[in-house]
C-alpha positions, 0 to 999 in steps of 0.5 A, spaced: 676 053 622 675 060 625 680 064 624 684 069 630 683 075 625 682 073 618 681 078 612 674 080 610 674 081 602 667 084 601 668 090 597 671 092 591 677 088 592 676 084 585 674 089 581 680 094 583 684 088 583 682 086 575 683 093 573 690 093 575 691 086 571 687 089 565 691 094 564 698 092 567 699 096 572 701 091 577 708 094 579 711 099 584 708 105 579 700 107 578 694 110 580 692 105 585 699 107 589 698 114 589 689 113 591 691 109 598 697 114 600 691 120 600 686 116 602 691 114 608 694 121 610 687 124 609 684 119 614 690 120 619 690 127 618 697 128 616 699 132 609 703 126 607 704 118 606 708 114 603 707 107 602 711 101 603 712 093 602 710 092 609 709 095 616 718 093 618 720 095 611 716 103 613 719 103 621 726 102 617 725 107 612 723 112 618 729 110 622 734 111 616 730 117 615 732 119 621 739 117 621 740 112 626 746 108 625 751 103 628 751 105 636 746 108 637 740 105 642 733 106 640 728 106 646 721 102 645 718 096 649 718 089 652 712 087 649 711 088 641 711 084 635 719 082 633 718 086 627 719 093 632 725 090 634 728 088 627 728 094 623 732 097 629 737 092 629 737 093 621 740 099 622 746 097 627 743 101 632 740 097 639 734 097 643 732 099 650 727 096 652 722 099 657 717 095 660 709 095 661 704 098 665 701 092 667 693 093 666 694 097 659 700 093 656 703 100 654 709 103 654 710 104 662 711 112 663 713 113 669 719 108 668 720 112 661 721 117 665 725 114 671 730 112 666 731 118 662 732 122 668 736 118 672 740 114 667 741 119 661 743 125 659 743 132 655 749 134 651 747 140 647 740 138 643 742 130 644 741 125 648 746 120 650 746 114 655 751 115 661 753 108 662 755 106 656 755 113 652 750 112 646 746 116 642 739 115 643 736 119 637 729 116 637 723 113 641 719 108 638 712 107 642 708 101 640 701 101 640 699 095 643 693 092 639 691 099 637 691 101 644 695 108 645 698 110 651 698 117 655 700 120 648 701 127 652 705 125 656 710 121 652 710 127 647 713 131 653 718 127 655 721 125 648 721 132 647 724 135 653 729 130 652 731 131 645 728 124 642 725 123 635 718 120 636 718 115 631 711 111 632 709 104 631 702 104 630 702 099 625 696 096 629 692 101 631 689 104 624 683 107 626 685 109 634 685 116 637 688 119 642 684 125 644 681 125 637 687 126 634 689 120 630 695 114 631 701 115 627 700 123 627 703 125 633 711 123 632 715 126 626 713 119 622 709 113 624 707 107 621 701 102 619 701 095 617 696 091 612 699 084 614 693 079 612 691 079 620 690 087 620 684 091 620 684 092 613 689 088 609 693 088 602 695 081 604 702 085 606 704 092 606 705 099 610 705 105 610 708 112 613 705 117 614 708 125 616 707 131 617 714 134 614 714 134 606 722 133 605 721 127 610 715 124 605 720 126 599 725 122 602 721 117 604 718 116 597 725 116 594 729 111 599 723 105 597 724 107 590 732 105 590 734 112 591 733 112 583 733 121 582 732 122 575 726 119 571 729 117 565 736 114 566 738 109 571 743 114 576 741 112 584 745 118 588 744 114 595 743 107 597 736 105 595 731 100 598 726 096 594 720 098 599 715 101 594 708 098 595 705 095 588 700 098 585 696 091 585 696 091 593 695 098 593 688 097 589 686 092 595 687 097 600 683 102 597 677 098 596 678 095 604 680 103 605 673 104 603 669 099 608 674 101 615 669 104 618 664 098 618 670 094 620 672 099 626 665 098 628 664 091 628 670 091 631 667 094 637 661 090 636 665 084 637 669 087 644 662 089 647 660 081 646 666 078 649 666 084 655 659 082 656 659 075 655 665 074 660 664 078 664 665 075 672 667 069 669 673 067 674 679 071 672 678 074 666 680 081 665 681 085 658 686 090 657 685 097 660 684 103 655 685 110 658 678 115 657 683 119 652 683 113 647 679 111 643 682 104 640 680 100 634 679 094 638 683 090 632 685 084 637 681 082 643 685 079 648 684 076 655 688 075 661 687 070 666 691 065 669 688 059 666 691 061 659 695 055 657 688 051 658 683 055 655 688 055 648 689 048 648 681 047 648 679 053 644 685 050 639 681 043 639 675 046 638 678 049 631 677 056 635 684 059 633 686 063 638 694 065 640 699 066 646 702 074 646 709 075 644 714 072 648 717 078 651 723 081 647 727 081 652 727 073 652 728 072 644 735 070 644 738 076 639 735 081 644 737 078 651 743 082 652 739 089 650 737 093 656 731 092 660 729 097 664 723 094 669 721 093 676 717 087 676 717 084 669 709 085 668 712 083 660 713 077 663 706 077 667 703 078 661 706 073 656 704 068 661 697 069 662 694 073 656 692 070 650 687 072 643 681 069 640 677 069 635 675 077 632 675 077 624 670 082 622 666 077 619 666 073 624 658 071 626 655 072 633 654 065 633 661 063 633 663 068 637 659 064 643 662 058 641 669 062 643 665 064 650 662 057 652 669 053 651 672 059 655 667 058 661 667 051 660 675 052 663 671 055 670 
C-alpha cells in the first residue's frame, strides 16, 4: 500500500523518545515540551508557543481565551476539516459558514466582505449579526491544504469589523504569505501534528501568539488551571490539553527535518503538475503569487473524481475525496451558510487527494500518474 500521507520517521525520533523512557520524563512536563515550543515559535516568527494535545484542543483553547461563549457566532469557511467547527461548538457558539473561492479553495473574501457589510452591524467595538442579534467576536480562517488567502485583505476586514482572528493553520506549517508565516497574522494561530501532517508527533497541536498574556493563559488552561506549583489549587475550569514530553521529543526530531520535508513536498507537487499537465480536465489548487505554500496534500480537481478514486485505491494507491462541506453534515445543517454558487459542493464532488508522503518514490508517483491517465 502506498499511503496518502504517512509519517516520515527518519531522524532522531527513536533517540529522543528513548531518552524520555530512560529518564522517566514521559508525561506533560519535560525538557522536550519546552524545546518543541521554542523551536516552533522561532520558526513561525512569534515570541510564544504553547504545546497542546491536538490541533482541536489548540483551537478550543484559543476560543476560550477570546471569551467565545454560548449564543455567539464565529465566522469560518464551509470547506474545512470538521475539527474547526467542533471546536466552535465546544464553547456553545455556532458557525457562520462562508463559501470558498472556486480556484484557491480558501475563504471567499468577496463573500466575506459582502456578508460583513450587509449582514452585520457595529455596536461600539463589537460586531453583531443583524438578523439574529448575536455577537460575532471571532473569525477563524482555515489555510486549506497549506494554501492561504489574501491575508492583508482579511486582516483589514477583521480590523474594520472588530473581529479577532484565530488562524486555523493546522495544515499550514511551513506556509507563508509575503514571507510571514501562517499562524502569525491573528491574535492566535494553531498547528496540528496528526499522523498525516507534514510533521507529526503522532497527535498533538500548538498555539502560537505574539501576546505574552495569551501564551500564559493558554498554558494555564491546558494544564488544568493549576495555579500553585505545590498545592493542588485550581483557580478556574481547566483542561487536560497539554502535550506530553514523549510526543514533544518526536516533534523536536521532526522539526529538525522540516526543511527537507518542505523541499520534498515541492518536488512532489512539481512532479504531479508536470506529469498530469493537459490530461483531461485535471487542474490543481491555484496559489496566489504572494503565497508560498507547504503543499502538504496535493489534490486534483476533475469531473472523473469517483472513477479515479476507485481505480487508485484498487491499485493500493491510497487516495481520498475532499471533506464533505460543513453545511452538509447533520450537526451543522442549520448553521448559516453564506454563498452564491455553492462552490464548496462542487469542490467536494470533483476533488481528490493523491499519495504524497515525503518518502514516496518517483516510481510510486509514476504509478499514481499512470492510473490517473488510464481513466482518460
